[in-house]
N, CA, C and O atoms as a MOPAC input file, in Angstrom:
PM7 MOZYME 1SCF
protein

 N     10.67900 1    11.15700 1    -4.66300 1
 C      9.71200 1    12.12800 1    -4.09200 1
 C      8.62900 1    11.35000 1    -3.89300 1
 O      8.34900 1    10.17400 1    -4.12200 1
 N      7.93400 1    12.53700 1    -3.27800 1
 C      6.77100 1    11.83100 1    -2.39400 1
 C      5.30800 1    11.84700 1    -3.08500 1
 O      5.00900 1    12.71400 1    -3.90600 1
 N      4.43600 1    10.83700 1    -2.69500 1
 C      3.37200 1    10.43000 1    -3.97400 1
 C      1.99700 1    11.41300 1    -3.05500 1
 O      1.88900 1    11.17700 1    -1.85200 1
 N      1.19200 1    12.28700 1    -3.59000 1
 C      0.42300 1    12.33000 1    -2.58400 1
 C     -1.54400 1    11.77900 1    -3.25000 1
 O     -2.05200 1    11.81600 1    -4.37100 1
 N     -2.09500 1    11.32400 1    -1.85900 1
 C     -3.29200 1    11.12900 1    -2.03200 1
 C     -4.53000 1    11.75600 1    -1.41800 1
 O     -4.14900 1    12.36400 1    -0.41800 1
 N     -5.58800 1    11.85600 1    -1.54000 1
 C     -6.70900 1    12.49000 1    -1.30400 1
 C     -7.64600 1    11.57000 1    -0.36600 1
 O     -8.43000 1    10.86900 1    -1.00600 1
 N     -7.69300 1    11.47100 1     0.76500 1
 C     -9.20400 1    10.80200 1     1.28700 1
 C     -9.75400 1    11.02800 1     1.91300 1
 O     -9.24700 1    10.94000 1     3.03100 1
 N    -11.36200 1    11.55700 1     1.88000 1
 C    -12.15800 1    12.19200 1     2.62000 1
 C    -11.64800 1    13.72700 1     3.04300 1
 O    -11.60900 1    14.52700 1     3.97800 1
 N    -11.23800 1    13.50000 1     1.45700 1
 C    -11.11600 1    15.48600 1     1.36800 1
 C     -9.91700 1    15.64900 1     2.12100 1
 O    -10.08900 1    16.66400 1     2.79600 1
 N     -8.91300 1    15.22300 1     2.32600 1
 C     -7.74200 1    15.57700 1     3.29400 1
 C     -6.63000 1    14.61600 1     2.52500 1
 O     -6.76900 1    13.56900 1     1.89400 1
 N     -5.40900 1    15.45800 1     2.86400 1
 C     -4.79300 1    15.24400 1     1.56000 1
 C     -3.42800 1    14.50600 1     2.85800 1
 O     -3.13300 1    14.75100 1     4.02800 1
 N     -2.93800 1    13.54300 1     1.79100 1
 C     -1.54300 1    12.85700 1     2.63600 1
 C     -0.48900 1    12.34800 1     1.32400 1
 O     -0.57200 1    12.10700 1     0.12000 1
 N      0.68800 1    12.36300 1     2.57600 1
 C      2.13900 1    11.82200 1     1.81800 1
 C      2.96600 1    10.41100 1     1.76500 1
 O      3.22900 1     9.60200 1     2.65400 1
 N      3.18200 1    10.43100 1     0.77900 1
 C      3.42300 1     9.18400 1     1.41200 1
 C      5.29500 1     9.43000 1     0.59900 1
 O      5.44900 1     9.92600 1    -0.51600 1
 N      6.60400 1     8.88800 1     1.60200 1
 C      7.49600 1     8.90800 1     1.14000 1
 C      8.67700 1     8.46300 1     2.17700 1
 O      8.82400 1     8.91100 1     3.31400 1
 N      9.37200 1     7.61900 1     1.62200 1
 C     10.70900 1     6.40200 1     2.07200 1
 C      9.79200 1     5.73100 1     3.64500 1
 O     10.01700 1     5.79100 1     4.85400 1
 N      8.90200 1     5.22600 1     2.93400 1
 C      8.02300 1     4.38200 1     4.04500 1
 C      7.11600 1     5.13600 1     4.77000 1
 O      6.23200 1     4.49300 1     5.33800 1
 N      7.11500 1     5.86700 1     4.84500 1
 C      6.15300 1     6.55400 1     5.89400 1
 C      4.94700 1     7.57700 1     5.58800 1
 O      5.08200 1     8.45500 1     4.73600 1
 N      3.98300 1     7.44700 1     6.19000 1
 C      3.22400 1     8.63400 1     5.71000 1
 C      2.61600 1     9.90500 1     6.39700 1
 O      2.23100 1    10.00400 1     7.56200 1
 N      2.61600 1    10.76600 1     5.50200 1
 C      2.95200 1    12.22500 1     7.07300 1
 C      1.05400 1    12.84800 1     6.19200 1
 O      0.73400 1    12.96100 1     5.00900 1
 N      0.25700 1    13.09600 1     7.50400 1
 C     -0.42700 1    14.00700 1     7.12700 1
 C     -1.42400 1    14.62200 1     8.02700 1
 O     -1.97600 1    13.64200 1     8.52600 1
 N     -1.83200 1    15.40800 1     8.39400 1
 C     -2.80700 1    16.40500 1     9.32600 1
 C     -3.61500 1    15.05500 1    10.44100 1
 O     -3.24400 1    14.52600 1    11.48900 1
 N     -4.42800 1    14.94700 1     9.86700 1
 C     -5.81800 1    14.29100 1    10.35000 1
 C     -5.35300 1    12.80700 1    10.89300 1
 O     -5.02300 1    12.00500 1    10.01900 1
 N     -5.30900 1    12.44000 1    12.07100 1
 C     -4.68300 1    11.60700 1    12.88700 1
 C     -5.70300 1    10.59900 1    12.63500 1
 O     -6.29800 1    11.15300 1    13.56000 1
 N     -6.26200 1     9.92600 1    12.38400 1
 C     -7.18700 1     9.36100 1    12.19500 1
 C     -6.40000 1     8.68400 1    10.67700 1
 O     -5.47500 1     7.88300 1    10.54300 1
 N     -6.98300 1     9.19200 1     9.99300 1
 C     -6.24700 1     9.35700 1     8.66900 1
 C     -4.89600 1     8.79400 1     8.10700 1
 O     -4.67000 1     8.20600 1     7.04900 1
 N     -4.13000 1     9.12400 1     9.05900 1
 C     -2.43100 1     8.70400 1     8.95100 1
 C     -2.23200 1     7.44400 1     9.96100 1
 O     -1.15600 1     6.84900 1     9.91000 1
 N     -3.19000 1     7.03700 1    10.83900 1
 C     -3.37500 1     5.63100 1    11.54700 1
 C     -3.82700 1     4.67600 1    10.50500 1
 O     -3.18500 1     3.64100 1    10.32600 1
 N     -5.03000 1     4.98200 1     9.70700 1
 C     -5.68600 1     3.58800 1     8.92100 1
 C     -4.13500 1     3.96900 1     7.54500 1
 O     -3.75700 1     2.91100 1     7.04300 1
 N     -3.59000 1     4.85000 1     7.17000 1
 C     -2.04500 1     4.89200 1     6.47200 1
 C     -1.44000 1     4.10100 1     6.74900 1
 O     -1.07800 1     3.35500 1     5.83900 1
 N     -1.04100 1     3.84200 1     7.97300 1
 C     -0.14700 1     3.44300 1     8.34300 1
 C      0.21700 1     1.80500 1     9.37600 1
 O      1.17700 1     1.23200 1     9.89200 1
 N     -1.15900 1     1.64500 1     9.21400 1
 C     -1.65300 1    -0.03700 1     8.86600 1
 C     -1.49600 1    -0.53400 1     7.56600 1
 O     -1.51900 1    -1.76500 1     7.53500 1
 N     -1.32900 1     0.07400 1     6.36700 1
 C     -1.00100 1    -0.42200 1     5.02500 1
 C     -0.06000 1    -0.12400 1     4.81300 1
 O     -0.07600 1     0.04000 1     3.59300 1
 N      1.13400 1     0.15700 1     5.25700 1
 C      2.41600 1     0.93000 1     5.23600 1
 C      3.24000 1    -0.39500 1     4.17800 1
 O      2.93100 1    -1.51200 1     4.59300 1
 N      3.81900 1    -0.41800 1     3.42300 1
 C      4.05900 1    -1.74200 1     1.95000 1
 C      5.44100 1    -1.29800 1     3.13600 1
 O      5.37600 1    -0.08200 1     3.31800 1
 N      6.64300 1    -1.93800 1     3.96900 1
 C      7.79100 1    -1.55600 1     4.13200 1
 C      8.65600 1    -1.97600 1     3.08600 1
 O      9.69900 1    -1.35700 1     3.29900 1
 N      8.82100 1    -2.74100 1     1.98700 1
 C      9.12600 1    -2.90400 1     0.52100 1
 C      9.07100 1    -1.77300 1    -0.19800 1
 O      9.83400 1    -1.73200 1    -1.16400 1
 N      8.25500 1    -0.67000 1     0.03600 1
 C      8.06500 1     0.24300 1    -1.23400 1
 C      9.48200 1     1.09500 1    -0.79200 1
 O      9.71300 1     1.59200 1     0.31000 1
 N     10.38200 1     1.10500 1    -2.04300 1
 C     11.95800 1     1.55200 1    -1.39600 1
 C     12.20800 1     2.60200 1    -2.66600 1
 O     12.87500 1     3.63500 1    -2.71500 1
 N     11.41600 1     1.93300 1    -3.65900 1
 C     11.75000 1     2.62200 1    -5.43700 1
 C     10.86900 1     4.11900 1    -5.42400 1
 O     10.37800 1     4.30200 1    -4.31000 1
 N     10.68500 1     4.77500 1    -6.00600 1
 C      9.54600 1     5.90900 1    -6.49600 1
 C      8.36000 1     5.32900 1    -7.13200 1
 O      7.19400 1     5.54500 1    -6.80100 1
 N      8.77100 1     4.57700 1    -8.07000 1
 C      7.42600 1     3.43300 1    -8.54700 1
 C      6.97100 1     2.92200 1    -7.44700 1
 O      5.85400 1     3.26400 1    -7.06000 1
 N      7.88300 1     1.82500 1    -6.58100 1
 C      7.31700 1     1.16600 1    -5.12100 1
 C      6.34200 1     2.14300 1    -4.62900 1
 O      5.12700 1     1.94700 1    -4.62700 1
 N      6.75400 1     2.89000 1    -4.33600 1
 C      6.23400 1     3.91700 1    -3.36000 1
 C      4.51400 1     4.60500 1    -3.92900 1
 O      3.60700 1     4.97500 1    -3.18400 1
 N      4.51900 1     4.59200 1    -5.33500 1
 C      3.29100 1     5.13900 1    -6.27700 1
 C      2.73600 1     4.07200 1    -5.76000 1
 O      2.08800 1     4.15100 1    -4.71600 1
 N      2.98500 1     2.43600 1    -6.69200 1
 C      1.99400 1     1.72200 1    -6.55500 1
 C      1.47500 1     1.47800 1    -4.71900 1
 O      0.29900 1     1.19700 1    -4.49000 1
 N      2.41800 1     1.61400 1    -3.63200 1
 C      1.63500 1     1.44600 1    -2.57300 1
 C      0.45600 1     2.91100 1    -2.20100 1
 O     -0.53400 1     2.91300 1    -1.46800 1
 N      0.91500 1     3.78600 1    -2.84200 1
 C     -0.04600 1     4.79100 1    -2.43700 1
 C     -1.36200 1     4.87800 1    -3.66900 1
 O     -2.44700 1     5.42500 1    -3.47500 1
 N     -1.01200 1     4.31600 1    -4.70600 1
 C     -2.56100 1     4.09900 1    -5.52600 1
 C     -3.06200 1     3.13500 1    -4.53800 1
 O     -4.21600 1     3.41500 1    -4.21200 1
 N     -2.53600 1     1.97300 1    -3.87800 1
 C     -3.63400 1     0.96200 1    -3.26900 1
 C     -3.68900 1     1.14500 1    -2.35200 1
 O     -4.34700 1     0.23700 1    -1.84600 1
 N     -3.18800 1     2.30700 1    -1.14100 1
 C     -4.34900 1     2.61700 1    -0.14600 1
 C     -4.82600 1     3.61100 1    -0.72900 1
 O     -5.86300 1     4.01900 1    -0.20600 1
 N     -4.54400 1     4.06300 1    -1.44700 1
 C     -5.78800 1     5.08600 1    -2.15100 1
 C     -7.08300 1     3.92500 1    -2.44700 1
 O     -8.07000 1     3.76200 1    -1.72900 1
 N     -6.93800 1     3.60400 1    -3.00400 1
 C     -7.49500 1     2.77100 1    -3.44300 1
 C     -8.60000 1     1.71100 1    -2.62300 1
 O     -9.67600 1     1.32500 1    -3.08000 1
 N     -8.01800 1     1.36800 1    -1.30300 1
 C     -8.44200 1     0.55000 1    -0.46400 1
 C     -9.62800 1     1.59400 1     0.42600 1
 O    -10.51500 1     1.07100 1     1.10200 1
 N     -9.51800 1     2.75300 1     0.33500 1
 C     -9.85700 1     3.64600 1     1.54500 1
 C    -10.93200 1     4.48200 1     0.06900 1
 O    -12.01100 1     5.03300 1     0.28600 1
 N    -10.49200 1     4.40500 1    -0.88800 1
 C    -11.77200 1     5.37600 1    -1.69500 1
 C    -11.25300 1     6.49800 1    -2.04500 1
 O    -12.03500 1     7.40800 1    -2.31700 1
 N     -9.82100 1     6.73800 1    -2.13300 1
 C     -9.47500 1     8.16200 1    -2.65900 1
 C     -8.83400 1     8.32400 1    -3.88900 1
 O     -8.82000 1     7.49400 1    -4.79800 1
 N     -8.32200 1     9.38600 1    -3.88400 1
 C     -7.24900 1     9.72000 1    -4.53700 1
 C     -6.02400 1     9.82000 1    -5.34600 1
 O     -5.19400 1     9.85300 1    -4.43700 1
 N     -5.48000 1     9.87700 1    -6.22100 1
 C     -4.22300 1    10.08000 1    -6.24100 1
 C     -3.45500 1    10.58800 1    -6.88400 1
 O     -3.10500 1     9.93100 1    -7.86500 1
 N     -2.89600 1    11.77500 1    -6.72000 1
 C     -2.21700 1    12.58500 1    -7.61300 1
 C     -1.88700 1    12.87400 1    -9.07000 1
 O     -2.11200 1    14.08000 1    -9.17200 1
 N     -1.63800 1    12.60200 1    -9.78800 1
 C     -1.66200 1    12.03100 1   -11.54400 1
 C     -0.95600 1    13.72500 1   -12.24000 1
 O     -1.02900 1    14.93500 1   -12.02300 1
 N     -0.27500 1    12.71500 1   -13.19000 1
 C      0.38300 1    14.13600 1   -13.60000 1
 C     -0.39500 1    15.37500 1   -14.49300 1
 O     -0.10200 1    16.48400 1   -14.93900 1
 N     -1.57100 1    14.46600 1   -14.46100 1
 C     -2.88100 1    15.80600 1   -15.49700 1
 C     -3.82600 1    16.26500 1   -13.66200 1
 O     -4.66300 1    17.16800 1   -13.65700 1
 N     -3.62200 1    15.80500 1   -12.87800 1
 C     -4.27000 1    16.16700 1   -11.71400 1
 C     -5.06500 1    15.12400 1   -10.86000 1
 O     -4.40200 1    14.12100 1   -11.12200 1
 N     -5.79700 1    14.80900 1   -10.22900 1
 C     -5.88000 1    13.64300 1    -9.18100 1
 C     -6.96000 1    13.04900 1   -10.04100 1
 O     -7.83300 1    13.63200 1   -10.68400 1
 N     -6.64400 1    11.39800 1    -9.88300 1
 C     -7.45700 1    10.58900 1   -10.56800 1
 C     -7.89900 1     9.81300 1    -9.64700 1
 O     -7.13800 1     9.81800 1    -8.68000 1
 N     -9.00700 1     8.99000 1    -9.48900 1
 C    -10.00100 1     7.77000 1    -8.86100 1
 C     -8.60100 1     6.97700 1    -8.57000 1
 O     -7.79400 1     6.56700 1    -9.40500 1
 N     -8.54600 1     6.88300 1    -7.20300 1
 C     -7.87700 1     5.30400 1    -7.29000 1
 C     -8.62000 1     4.04100 1    -7.71200 1
 O     -9.74600 1     4.05400 1    -7.21300 1
 N     -8.33500 1     2.65700 1    -8.65300 1
 C     -8.81900 1     1.45300 1    -8.17800 1
 C     -8.95600 1     1.15400 1    -7.27500 1
 O     -8.14700 1     1.42200 1    -6.38600 1
 N    -10.22800 1     0.33700 1    -7.03600 1
 C     -9.98900 1    -0.36900 1    -6.03500 1
 C     -9.43300 1    -1.96800 1    -6.06100 1
 O    -10.09500 1    -2.73400 1    -6.76100 1
 N     -8.23500 1    -2.53600 1    -5.33200 1
 C     -7.77500 1    -3.40900 1    -5.10500 1
 C     -8.52100 1    -4.42600 1    -5.66400 1
 O     -9.71600 1    -4.29700 1    -5.40200 1
 N     -8.21300 1    -5.54200 1    -6.44300 1
 C     -8.39100 1    -6.98800 1    -5.93700 1
 C     -8.41500 1    -7.80400 1    -4.89400 1
 O     -7.39700 1    -8.16800 1    -4.30600 1
 N     -9.64800 1    -8.16800 1    -4.57500 1
 C     -9.07600 1    -9.34600 1    -2.87800 1
 C     -8.14700 1   -10.28900 1    -2.75600 1
 O     -7.68700 1   -11.19100 1    -3.45600 1
 N     -7.88400 1    -9.57300 1    -1.00500 1
 C     -6.35700 1   -10.78300 1    -0.88200 1
 C     -6.70900 1   -11.52500 1    -0.92400 1
 O     -5.95900 1   -12.32200 1    -1.48600 1
 N     -8.14000 1   -12.17900 1    -0.44800 1
 C     -8.37600 1   -13.54300 1     0.13300 1
 C    -10.00400 1   -13.99100 1    -0.68400 1
 O    -10.98500 1   -13.34700 1    -0.31100 1
 N    -10.17600 1   -14.93200 1    -1.61600 1
 C    -11.40500 1   -15.55400 1    -1.97800 1
 C    -11.91400 1   -16.51100 1    -1.58200 1
 O    -11.30500 1   -17.41000 1    -1.00200 1
 N    -13.13400 1   -16.50600 1    -1.81800 1
 C    -14.64000 1   -17.46600 1    -1.39700 1
 C    -12.82200 1   -18.87400 1    -1.84100 1
 O    -12.27500 1   -19.56600 1    -0.98300 1
 N    -12.60500 1   -18.83800 1    -2.64800 1
 C    -12.36800 1   -20.25300 1    -3.63100 1
 C    -11.11200 1   -20.62700 1    -2.79400 1
 O    -10.85800 1   -21.77500 1    -2.42800 1
 N    -10.41000 1   -19.60900 1    -2.55200 1
 C     -8.70700 1   -20.03700 1    -1.68300 1
 C     -9.76600 1   -20.43100 1    -0.25600 1
 O     -8.98800 1   -20.84300 1     0.60400 1
 N    -10.54700 1   -20.44600 1     0.04700 1
 C    -11.04600 1   -21.57600 1     1.86100 1
 C    -11.62700 1   -22.59100 1     1.65800 1
 O    -11.46700 1   -23.50300 1     2.46900 1
 N    -12.61300 1   -22.81100 1     0.36200 1
 C    -13.34200 1   -24.03100 1     0.05400 1
 C    -12.12400 1   -25.14800 1    -0.10800 1
 O    -10.96200 1   -24.88400 1    -0.41800 1
 N    -12.60800 1   -26.30500 1     0.14500 1
 C    -11.53300 1   -27.54200 1    -0.29300 1
 C    -11.74000 1   -28.06300 1    -1.55000 1
 O    -12.79700 1   -27.72700 1    -2.08400 1
 N    -11.09600 1   -28.70900 1    -2.09000 1
 C    -11.47800 1   -29.66300 1    -3.40200 1
 C    -12.28600 1   -30.55600 1    -2.92100 1
 O    -12.17800 1   -31.24300 1    -1.90500 1
 N    -13.38700 1   -30.49300 1    -3.98400 1
 C    -14.12700 1   -31.55200 1    -3.97700 1
 C    -13.33900 1   -32.93300 1    -3.98600 1
 O    -12.27200 1   -33.11100 1    -4.57300 1
 N    -14.25900 1   -34.19300 1    -3.00100 1
 C    -13.63800 1   -35.45500 1    -2.73000 1
 C    -15.04600 1   -36.38200 1    -3.67700 1
 O    -16.15200 1   -35.86700 1    -3.84100 1
 N    -14.76700 1   -37.43300 1    -4.06600 1
 C    -15.82400 1   -38.08300 1    -4.93300 1
 C    -15.81200 1   -39.07000 1    -4.01400 1
 O    -14.76900 1   -39.32800 1    -3.41500 1
 N    -16.92000 1   -39.72500 1    -3.78900 1
 C    -17.79600 1   -40.19400 1    -3.21300 1
 C    -17.82900 1   -40.29400 1    -1.92700 1
 O    -18.29700 1   -41.27600 1    -1.34900 1
 N    -17.17400 1   -38.95700 1    -1.16300 1
 C    -17.40500 1   -38.79700 1     0.37400 1
 C    -19.05400 1   -38.13200 1     0.51900 1
 O    -19.40600 1   -38.32500 1     1.68200 1
 N    -19.94500 1   -37.56200 1    -0.11900 1
 C    -20.79900 1   -36.91300 1     0.05200 1
 C    -20.75800 1   -35.59700 1     0.91000 1
 O    -21.68300 1   -35.03200 1     1.49400 1
 N    -19.47400 1   -35.27600 1     0.82800 1
 C    -19.37000 1   -34.06700 1     1.74000 1
 C    -19.85400 1   -32.64300 1     1.30200 1
 O    -19.94200 1   -32.59300 1     0.07500 1
 N    -20.16300 1   -31.58200 1     1.86200 1
 C    -20.84600 1   -30.63900 1     1.18700 1
 C    -20.90700 1   -29.28300 1     1.90600 1
 O    -21.31300 1   -29.40600 1     3.06200 1
 N    -20.59200 1   -27.92700 1     1.51600 1
 C    -20.81400 1   -27.48400 1     2.47700 1
 C    -19.25200 1   -26.66200 1     2.14800 1
 O    -18.46600 1   -27.02400 1     1.27200 1
 N    -19.05800 1   -25.52200 1     3.05600 1
 C    -17.88400 1   -24.94100 1     3.52800 1
 C    -16.74200 1   -25.53200 1     3.99900 1
 O    -15.58100 1   -25.40500 1     3.61000 1
 N    -17.13400 1   -26.09000 1     4.74600 1
 C    -16.49000 1   -26.83100 1     5.71800 1
 C    -16.05100 1   -28.60900 1     5.75900 1
 O    -15.34900 1   -29.37700 1     6.41600 1
 N    -16.91100 1   -28.61700 1     4.68300 1
 C    -17.14500 1   -30.20800 1     4.23200 1
 C    -17.91600 1   -31.32400 1     5.37400 1
 O    -17.52100 1   -32.47700 1     5.54900 1
 N    -18.82800 1   -30.83400 1     5.92800 1
 C    -19.93300 1   -31.61500 1     6.74800 1
 C    -20.77900 1   -31.88200 1     5.77300 1
 O    -21.07300 1   -31.18700 1     4.80000 1
 N    -21.21800 1   -33.10500 1     6.14000 1
 C    -22.80200 1   -34.01200 1     5.43800 1
 C    -23.84300 1   -32.77000 1     6.10700 1
 O    -23.80700 1   -31.92300 1     7.00000 1
 N    -24.87600 1   -33.32400 1     4.93100 1
 C    -26.04400 1   -32.10900 1     5.00000 1
 C    -26.95700 1   -33.09800 1     5.53300 1
 O    -28.11200 1   -32.78100 1     5.81900 1

């Protein structure tokens, strides 16, 4: 069963790992986000929800269109910062002395 989303007023469908959309630029943005692991209907819906959320769109639900929530950040600043070392006097993002 295809999953429908709406982004920038344009509708798109995700089915069997492929996005279909009349707008070429929106389809290109959606294809850049394709998750090839989305095989089951639940996984397809989860992927469509992620894509709609990334682009600030809506997803078709049982009660009509619902705003897709913005997904969690994939990379956080905490992931990039090294663990602090005691006694070395290192500071900053890259551990340089001030």
